[in-house]
N, C-alpha and C positions, 0 to 999 in steps of 0.2 A: 532669196533676195526680195521676193515680193512682200515677206514680214518684215525685213529690215527697211524697206522702202515706207511700209506702213507706219513703223515706229518713227522713222525720220519725219514723215509727214505730220505725225501727232505733235512731235517736239516743236515743229514749226508752227503748228496751230496753237500751242500753248502760249508761244510768244506773242500771238496776236491778241490774246485776251486783253480786254481794257476794264479796269474796275477803278472806283475812287477809293483811296486808301482811308481807313478810319482814323480818328484822332488818337486814339490809344489801341494797343494790341496786347492781348492777354498773352503771358508767357506760359508754355506748357510746363507741368511739373514732372512729368515722366522722363527720365534722363534720355531715353531713346528718343522720344518726341522733341525735347529741347535741341538734340543734335540736328535733327532735321531743320528745326525752325531756324537754327543758325546757318545751316547750309542754303536754306531759301533766301534768307536776308542776304547772304553773300552774293547770290544770284542777282537779287535786286539792285544791289549797289553796283555790280558790273553792268547790268542793263542800263542804268542811269547814266553810266559813262561810255556805254558801247560804241556809239558811232565815232567819238573822240579818240578812243583806244584802238579801234580797227580790230580784226580777228586775232593778230598776234599779240596785241596789248591785252585783250580779253583772255587769251590763253594764259599769258604770263600771271595775270591777276588770279585766275581760277586754279591754276595747275597745284598751288599748295594746298587749297582747300579740297580739291578732289583727292589728293594723296593722304591728307589727314582724315576725311570723313568716309572713305571707302576702303573695304578690305580687298585691295587690288590683287595680292597674290593668289587668294582663295578665287576671286572672280576670274582671273586669267586662268587658272587650273580647270575651272569648271567650263569656261567657253571653249577652251582647247579640247578637253574630253579626254577619252581613253589614251590618246597619243601622248599626254603628259608624262606618263610613268616611263615612256621609253626615252625621254629626251634628257639630255645632260643638264647639270646645274647651270652652266653657262647659257644654254639654250633657255632655261627657266628665267633666269635674271634678265636677259635680253627681251623676252617676251612680255615679262612684267612690266618693264619700263616702256616698251611700246604700246602695251594695252593702256597704260597710265596716260601717255601722250595722246592716244586716240581719244580717251574718255574726256580728257580736258578740252581737246579741240573740237569734239562734237558739241559740248556745252557753249564753248567760245563761238562756234558757228551759229548755233541755233538761238542763243540768247544775245542778240545783237543790238537791240534798241528798246528803251523803255517806253510804253504807252499805257501806264497805269495798272500793270500787272500786280496781283496780289495772291498770296498763298495763305489758306486757311487750314489749320491742322486740326483734325479730329481728336479731341481729348481722350477718347477711349482707345487705348493702345491694346491691341491683341497679342496674346502669347502663343507662339507655335513651338513646342519644344523649347530648345535653347534660344529661338529666335523671337523677335517682337515684330509686329506690322504696324507701321505707322502711316496713316492714310492723310493724304493732302487733298484738298479740293479746290479747284479753281472753276470760278463761275463768271459768266458774262451774260446778264439777263436770264433767260431760260436755258442757256447752255451750261452743262457742267462737265468738267474734265477730272477724272479721278487718277490719282497717282498714289501708288502704295510701294513705300519703302521696307524692304525686309532688312532687319537689324540684327547683328550678332555681337557679342562681346569679345573684344580682342585686346587683350592686355589690359583689361579692366575698363575699357571704353567702348561704347556702342558705335558700330561701324556698318555702313551700307553693304550689303552683299548682292543685293538685286533690286532693280526698279521695275514696277508693273505699271504701264500706261494703258488704262482702260483694258486691264487683265492681260495685256501683251508683256511677257517677260523679257527684259532687255538682255539677260544673259542667254535665254533660249535663241533669241533673235541672232545674237552674237555667234553662238555656236553654229547655227546654220549657215552663217556668212562665212565662217572660218573653215567650213569643212573642204571646200573645193581647194583653196591655196595650201591646205595641210595635205590633202590627197596628192596633189601633183608636185609639190615642193618641199614637203615636210617643214621642220621648225624654220628653216631660212625662207621658205616660200611663204609661210604665214607672217614672218617678220617683216618681209618686204611688203606684203599686202597692208599690214597695219601702219607701216611708215608712210606708204604711198597714199593711204586713204586720209591719214592725219594732214599730210602735206597738201592735199587737195582742199580739205576743210579749212585751212589756215591761209589760202590765197585771198 
């Protein structure tokens, strides 16, 4: 839970960064980086409408983007861990849907108001086997926050399979957070946990 709180605190700190946007923005040429650039710009657009939309409005704006840009089935399977193999197909589908809802709710909660935030993508995209690592830098004066997106091709498109915030893996944090409800209540216990957490974020 400590790691979960650390990731949430970092996400909140990212929202508070303030920068002046340049007149023109270079578009990345790598397809994986271009996907992240589009995702970042979608976040900026929601931030600019944030207070007027409210948490549920931001969720409805972001949910289609999250579902398109993230490999949610793979991420859910990894976050659940070994217990995944013993669950039914119905459990799998329910957990993927709940994980997607939680992911969109988390962004809707943390990215609530625009105050000059800007994303800068590193044009040097690293390859790790079948994956690509796309680095995004956020700066405010002397402060720098590093985000790394691990990307993988799914159906011919590059999708996010993990996000590292200052070297902290979101999926590893999720797996740690999911361990207790899984141990005590199995698939249903985890499903209830995911939905309750999303509900709280959207209040």
